[in-house]
N, C-alpha and C positions, 0 to 999 in steps of 0.2 A: 936285956929289956930294955926300952926305950920311955919315954915320955913323952908327952905332948903340950904343948903350952896354949892355952885360949887365949887368943888375941879380938878384942874387939875394934873393929874396922869401924871409923866416926867418918861419916860422907863430909866430901867437900860440900859449904854452902855454895847454893847457885851463883853464878856470877850479877853484881847488880847491873840492873839494866838501865843503860845511860838514857838521854834524852837523843842523842844523836842514833844510837841504834834502834830507838822503839821508833825512831820516824823511819829510819831504812827499812825494818823490818813493814812496817804498816803499809810501806807504801808501794813495796811487792804484793802484800796479799790484797792490799786494793786496785792495784794495776791488774794482777792476775784475777779478780772477779769482773774488770769490764770498766773500772772507774777511769773516767778522762783525765781529771785531774786529782791522780792519785798523790801526789807527793804535797799538792798544796792541803789539800785534805784532809792528809795525816798532820800536818803542821795543825791545824782546824781543830784537830779533835785533841791532840795531845794540848793543847796550849787550854782549852774549856778542860781538860782533866785532872790538868793541873793548877790549875788557876792562876795564868800568867798570859803573856802575849807574847804573837809570834817571834818578836825580835827577842824576845829574852832566852826563846829557842834558840838561835843561831849565836848569840853571845855566852852561852853555856853548854855548849852541845855535851860535855862532859858528867853534866851533874845526874846525878843519881837519883831516878825516879822511885817514890816510895812505895809500898806495897798496895796501900789506898789508891793509891796515882792510876798505878799500873793497871790493879780490877775497873776502876773508871775508865781506862784509858780501851781496854779490852772490850769491854760492854758499847762504849761508841763504834769503835770499829768494825764490831760484828751489825751493827744496826748500820753502818755505809757499808760493807760488805754485802749486806740484803738489798743495796742499791738505795735505803733511803737517803733523800737529799740532805746534804748536811745541813741546810738552812733552818729544816722541820728538825732535826736532831738537836740543830744550838737553840733553834725558837728563837733564830732572829736574822735578821740581814739587813745588809747596809744599803743606802738607797740616796744617789747624791748627795746632801749634807746632813743626812737624819738615818739612824736606825729605828729600823720597825719590827716588832714583834710581829711572827709569822709560824703557822701550823697547818695541820693540813684542811683547815675549812676556808684556805685563801689560797690562790696563786703564787707560788715566789716573784717577786719582782725581780726582772731582768733586767742586764743593763742598757738592750738597748731601748726600753721604753724610757731612759733617761732622756731621749730626745722628744719623746712626748711632750716633756715639762720644759723643755726647752724652746721648744715650738709656741708655747705661750708665755715665754717671758716678757715680751715685747707688746702685749696687750694695755690700753689705755689704762691708766689709774684709775680705779674702781672700778673695773670690770665686772659684770658679775658670771662667774665660770659655775658650770656643773660638770663633773667629773662622773662619767656613766661606767656603772660597772667597776667601784672601786675598789672592791675584793679589799686588801690590807690599810686601802687607803694613802696607797703610795705617792700617786700623782696628784690629789689634791692636798695631802700633808707635806709633801717637797715642795710642789707651786706656792703653798700660803707661809711656808718656811722661808723662802725667797723671795715674795712680794707680798709683803703685809698688808698692803693696801687694798689686794683682790678680796671679792666677795664671793666665796666661795662653800657649793656645794657638794655633797657625794652622794651618789644613789647606787644601791645593788639590790637587784631579787633575791639576795640570800640574807633573811635574816643571821646567819650564825655568821658570815664575812664580818658584817656592817658592827657585830660586837667585837671582831676584831679592831676595825679600823674607830669605832669609837674607842677602845682602848690605848690605842695608837695615839690618837689626837689628847685623850687626856694627858698621858704621860709626856707626850713633847710639848704641852701647854700652846696646841694651835686652836685657834677657833674656825671649826668646819662643822657645819650643817649637815648630817645624815637623814637620809629619807629610803625608804624602802620599798622598790619599786622596779616595775618592770619595763628597763627603759626610761624612758620618759611620761609612760603613761599614768594619767593620774597625778604627777608631781605639777604642783601648785607653786606658785612664786614665778617671777618674770627673771631671764637671766640672758646675754647677749650673747656668749661666747661658750663652746663644747668642749671639751676634749674627752678621747674614750679608749681604752684599749679592751675592746669587747674580743670574746672568742673568735679565731679567725681560723680554727683549722679543720680541711675538709674531710668529712666523713666519706671514707671511701669505700667502693663495692658496700656502701649499707651498714658499712657496720664502723664504730668508733676503732677497733681495736685494729683497724687493714693498715691503720698508718705506721710509718716505720719511726716511731718516737722513742725516745730511749726510758729504760724500765722505771725512772725516776718519774716521768711525766706520767705515763700508763698506769702505774700502780701507785703511787702515793697523790697524785694533784687531783683535785676536785677538778672530774670531766666535764660538768655546765660551767665552769671556767674556760675550758678548752674548744669545744667544737662549737659547727654553726653551718651544718647542711653539707649539699653536695660538693659546694665551691669556698664554701667556709664565709661566706657574706654574708649568709642570712639577715644575723643581727644589725650589720652595719647597713642592711638596705631599710630595715624596720627604721633605723633610727634617724636616718634620712628624712624619709617621711614625715617622720614626727618635728623635722623643724621648724618653726613658721618664720616670719618672714624677720621678725626684729634679733632673731641670732644672724649674726655678721662674720661669724670665725668659728670654724670647727678644726680641729685635728683631731686625725685617728690614727693608730697604730695599726699595720697590716702585715698580713704573710708575706713570704717572696716571691712576686711575681704578681699580686693583687692591683698593686700600685694603680696601672693605668684604668681598669674597669672602677677602680674605688672614685678613681678622677670623674670620669665618665658619669658616674651616680651623682659625684658633688654638683655638675652641672646641671645634669638633670631636673634638680630642686632650686635654681637658679643663682649658683655660687661660682660666678664668674671667672675669679682668679683661685687657680690650683697652682699647688707649689708639691716637690716633694722630698725629703729631707732622706739623706741614706744613712746607715748606721756604722759603725767601722768594719763591716765585711763588707760596704760596697753596695748592699741591699737597700734597693728602696721602704722604706720602713714608715715612716710619718707621711698622710697627706693631709696637706692644709687646703681649706677652702677659705673663699673671704668673699662678702658681698660689698659693694661699694658703699 
């Protein structure tokens, strides 16, 4: 006669997840989802999930992540996997020397738009500048941050976008006046300089969705801040026609291949001196017009 002994099998606890392992796994996951900057995205999201900076991640890759941090990281990665932009997930975006609060009410500021700020840094002291289509307030606030002597007004047609811009100005303690207007229509006050990052993406085949844009843009960013007619220049044309002769300086961000036509449009409204500024990719990104 034989006997058996019941033995309780105790499962081994799962191996702790380290910072380094989490970044590697998330990078593979986000890369498979089509995210171009998967490694950077993974680091930014993990830093947010465990409340540290990216430098700390690299200093201590063997640091174990606690359960609540793992859960938070999983949630953020799932949102990025669905191609939601990192700036919207984190709710912030760095722009030149300032950090802006951003959400789906506004376009995410791009590095190339920083050249629009640089174009206006040489304005005379006390110049009265209007930023048309301000969105998050990026251009106006960065310009005011670097040139406190300038008098800045920021305009947008969207009340929702202006709420974001005003909140950014208050948090950064930068004095900018905000107005809701359709370009310059109905905007009172005098100004001598205009900067604008208006929508400049062309509507292809009669549909905005015809553009070969990343899902992050098409699915998440506000359409009104992106598209501008068959050649992308509808709003730029309208703005230039609104400028009176007291405006001696205008700087506009444009899309690839649009600079020559925008320069021609500026000459048609008496801007004799035209300059183009290339971005880091060598694309003519900013067109500047000056009157004598």
